[in-house]
BAPAMAR-737551 format. One record per residue (C-alpha): x, y, z; residue number from 1; residue in one letter. Coordinates in steps of 0.5 Angstrom, whole numbers, plus 500, padded with zeros to 3 digits. Example, Ala and Ser with C-alpha at 12.3 -4.5 7.8 and 13.67 -1.06 7.14 Angstrom:
% residues 2
+------+-------+-----+------+------+
! east ! north !  up ! resi ! resn !
+------+-------+-----+------+------+
!  525 !   491 ! 516 !    1 !    A !
!  527 !   498 ! 514 !    2 !    S !
+------+-------+-----+------+------+
//
This chain:
% residues 178
+------+-------+-----+------+------+
! east ! north !  up ! resi ! resn !
+------+-------+-----+------+------+
!  756 !   455 ! 147 !    1 !    M !
!  757 !   455 ! 154 !    2 !    S !
!  762 !   460 ! 157 !    3 !    A !
!  769 !   457 ! 160 !    4 !    P !
!  768 !   454 ! 167 !    5 !    T !
!  774 !   455 ! 170 !    6 !    T !
!  780 !   461 ! 170 !    7 !    D !
!  784 !   456 ! 166 !    8 !    Q !
!  779 !   455 ! 161 !    9 !    G !
!  778 !   463 ! 160 !   10 !    T !
!  785 !   464 ! 159 !   11 !    V !
!  785 !   458 ! 154 !   12 !    L !
!  779 !   461 ! 150 !   13 !    A !
!  782 !   468 ! 150 !   14 !    E !
!  789 !   465 ! 148 !   15 !    A !
!  785 !   461 ! 142 !   16 !    L !
!  781 !   467 ! 140 !   17 !    N !
!  787 !   472 ! 140 !   18 !    A !
!  790 !   467 ! 134 !   19 !    V !
!  783 !   466 ! 131 !   20 !    A !
!  776 !   467 ! 131 !   21 !    P !
!  772 !   461 ! 133 !   22 !    G !
!  767 !   458 ! 138 !   23 !    R !
!  769 !   456 ! 145 !   24 !    F !
!  766 !   452 ! 150 !   25 !    R !
!  769 !   448 ! 156 !   26 !    A !
!  767 !   443 ! 162 !   27 !    D !
!  771 !   441 ! 168 !   28 !    R !
!  769 !   434 ! 171 !   29 !    D !
!  769 !   431 ! 178 !   30 !    A !
!  776 !   430 ! 178 !   31 !    R !
!  778 !   437 ! 175 !   32 !    G !
!  780 !   435 ! 168 !   33 !    V !
!  778 !   440 ! 163 !   34 !    L !
!  775 !   438 ! 157 !   35 !    T !
!  774 !   444 ! 152 !   36 !    A !
!  772 !   445 ! 144 !   37 !    W !
!  774 !   450 ! 140 !   38 !    F !
!  770 !   450 ! 133 !   39 !    A !
!  774 !   454 ! 128 !   40 !    L !
!  770 !   459 ! 123 !   41 !    D !
!  776 !   458 ! 118 !   42 !    D !
!  780 !   452 ! 117 !   43 !    K !
!  786 !   456 ! 114 !   44 !    D !
!  786 !   458 ! 122 !   45 !    D !
!  788 !   451 ! 124 !   46 !    L !
!  796 !   452 ! 123 !   47 !    P !
!  796 !   458 ! 127 !   48 !    P !
!  792 !   455 ! 133 !   49 !    V !
!  796 !   449 ! 132 !   50 !    A !
!  803 !   453 ! 133 !   51 !    A !
!  800 !   457 ! 139 !   52 !    L !
!  798 !   450 ! 142 !   53 !    L !
!  805 !   447 ! 141 !   54 !    R !
!  808 !   453 ! 144 !   55 !    S !
!  803 !   452 ! 150 !   56 !    L !
!  806 !   445 ! 151 !   57 !    G !
!  800 !   441 ! 148 !   58 !    A !
!  801 !   434 ! 145 !   59 !    R !
!  797 !   432 ! 139 !   60 !    L !
!  793 !   425 ! 141 !   61 !    I !
!  789 !   424 ! 134 !   62 !    T !
!  785 !   427 ! 129 !   63 !    I !
!  778 !   424 ! 127 !   64 !    T !
!  774 !   425 ! 121 !   65 !    A !
!  767 !   425 ! 119 !   66 !    L !
!  764 !   424 ! 112 !   67 !    S !
!  759 !   429 ! 109 !   68 !    P !
!  754 !   424 ! 110 !   69 !    H !
!  754 !   425 ! 118 !   70 !    R !
!  758 !   431 ! 118 !   71 !    A !
!  755 !   438 ! 120 !   72 !    P !
!  749 !   441 ! 115 !   73 !    P !
!  752 !   443 ! 108 !   74 !    G !
!  756 !   436 ! 107 !   75 !    G !
!  762 !   438 ! 109 !   76 !    E !
!  767 !   434 ! 112 !   77 !    H !
!  769 !   435 ! 120 !   78 !    A !
!  776 !   434 ! 122 !   79 !    L !
!  777 !   434 ! 130 !   80 !    A !
!  784 !   435 ! 132 !   81 !    Y !
!  785 !   432 ! 139 !   82 !    H !
!  790 !   435 ! 144 !   83 !    F !
!  793 !   434 ! 151 !   84 !    D !
!  794 !   440 ! 155 !   85 !    L !
!  798 !   437 ! 161 !   86 !    G !
!  792 !   432 ! 162 !   87 !    G !
!  786 !   437 ! 160 !   88 !    D !
!  783 !   435 ! 153 !   89 !    L !
!  782 !   440 ! 147 !   90 !    L !
!  779 !   439 ! 141 !   91 !    T !
!  780 !   443 ! 135 !   92 !    V !
!  775 !   442 ! 130 !   93 !    T !
!  775 !   445 ! 122 !   94 !    V !
!  770 !   443 ! 116 !   95 !    T !
!  773 !   442 ! 109 !   96 !    V !
!  768 !   441 ! 103 !   97 !    P !
!  768 !   435 ! 099 !   98 !    P !
!  775 !   435 ! 095 !   99 !    G !
!  777 !   441 ! 099 !  100 !    G !
!  784 !   442 ! 102 !  101 !    A !
!  787 !   443 ! 109 !  102 !    V !
!  794 !   445 ! 111 !  103 !    K !
!  798 !   439 ! 114 !  104 !    S !
!  800 !   439 ! 122 !  105 !    L !
!  806 !   435 ! 121 !  106 !    V !
!  811 !   440 ! 121 !  107 !    P !
!  809 !   442 ! 128 !  108 !    L !
!  806 !   435 ! 130 !  109 !    F !
!  809 !   429 ! 127 !  110 !    P !
!  804 !   425 ! 130 !  111 !    A !
!  799 !   428 ! 125 !  112 !    A !
!  802 !   424 ! 119 !  113 !    D !
!  798 !   417 ! 119 !  114 !    W !
!  792 !   421 ! 121 !  115 !    N !
!  792 !   426 ! 116 !  116 !    E !
!  794 !   421 ! 110 !  117 !    R !
!  789 !   416 ! 112 !  118 !    E !
!  783 !   422 ! 112 !  119 !    F !
!  786 !   424 ! 105 !  120 !    A !
!  786 !   417 ! 103 !  121 !    E !
!  779 !   415 ! 105 !  122 !    L !
!  775 !   422 ! 104 !  123 !    Y !
!  779 !   425 ! 099 !  124 !    G !
!  781 !   431 ! 103 !  125 !    I !
!  788 !   434 ! 100 !  126 !    A !
!  794 !   436 ! 105 !  127 !    L !
!  797 !   442 ! 104 !  128 !    E !
!  805 !   442 ! 106 !  129 !    G !
!  805 !   435 ! 108 !  130 !    H !
!  812 !   432 ! 107 !  131 !    P !
!  810 !   425 ! 105 !  132 !    N !
!  802 !   425 ! 102 !  133 !    P !
!  803 !   418 ! 099 !  134 !    R !
!  797 !   413 ! 101 !  135 !    R !
!  797 !   408 ! 107 !  136 !    L !
!  792 !   403 ! 105 !  137 !    F !
!  788 !   403 ! 099 !  138 !    V !
!  792 !   402 ! 092 !  139 !    D !
!  793 !   408 ! 088 !  140 !    E !
!  789 !   405 ! 083 !  141 !    S !
!  782 !   406 ! 087 !  142 !    V !
!  780 !   413 ! 086 !  143 !    D !
!  780 !   417 ! 093 !  144 !    G !
!  774 !   418 ! 098 !  145 !    A !
!  773 !   411 ! 098 !  146 !    A !
!  769 !   411 ! 104 !  147 !    L !
!  765 !   417 ! 102 !  148 !    D !
!  763 !   413 ! 096 !  149 !    R !
!  763 !   406 ! 097 !  150 !    L !
!  760 !   405 ! 105 !  151 !    I !
!  754 !   407 ! 108 !  152 !    P !
!  755 !   409 ! 115 !  153 !    F !
!  750 !   404 ! 117 !  154 !    S !
!  755 !   398 ! 114 !  155 !    T !
!  761 !   402 ! 117 !  156 !    L !
!  758 !   402 ! 124 !  157 !    A !
!  757 !   395 ! 124 !  158 !    N !
!  764 !   393 ! 123 !  159 !    A !
!  763 !   390 ! 116 !  160 !    A !
!  766 !   396 ! 112 !  161 !    S !
!  773 !   392 ! 110 !  162 !    T !
!  769 !   386 ! 107 !  163 !    K !
!  764 !   391 ! 104 !  164 !    T !
!  769 !   396 ! 101 !  165 !    L !
!  772 !   390 ! 097 !  166 !    W !
!  766 !   387 ! 095 !  167 !    E !
!  764 !   393 ! 092 !  168 !    T !
!  770 !   395 ! 088 !  169 !    L !
!  771 !   388 ! 085 !  170 !    L !
!  763 !   388 ! 083 !  171 !    A !
!  765 !   395 ! 080 !  172 !    A !
!  771 !   391 ! 076 !  173 !    K !
!  766 !   386 ! 074 !  174 !    G !
!  770 !   381 ! 078 !  175 !    E !
!  766 !   375 ! 083 !  176 !    D !
!  767 !   376 ! 090 !  177 !    T !
!  770 !   370 ! 094 !  178 !    P !
+------+-------+-----+------+------+
//
């Protein structure tokens, strides 16, 4: 990984590494915006890193999840937590094995609520300490991790995922598709 490119990046890297081990890299664009990435070595270090970022005034922008089919080697899910730090961007990444769990950030960042519930529902990642872990979209009768089991990435990328998901579910139940 490349070294931080600015004093601000160096300060951020040192603060993050004081809380948890990980790999940091940063770049500054032509407009002066710092974009940084911090890949945690251990997913259990996410809450202390999030607490540090909250103390620095960070806002959680969104969380993205990547299924094992497209994730790093080892078949683990990759979760990317995107934070705004006064106009700069920091993405903190963790990996979670299929069927694994991650600690919820909702107690620190309420904006994490729907993103966490979505990846729990669609990828089967358990949420530890989430105040409201109920499903958002898929009926409770459907087994978790629907995106991992039912939709090839190429179909998802072609924006046909919803139709394919319901056709697959109906076919599994022996019902005709509309």
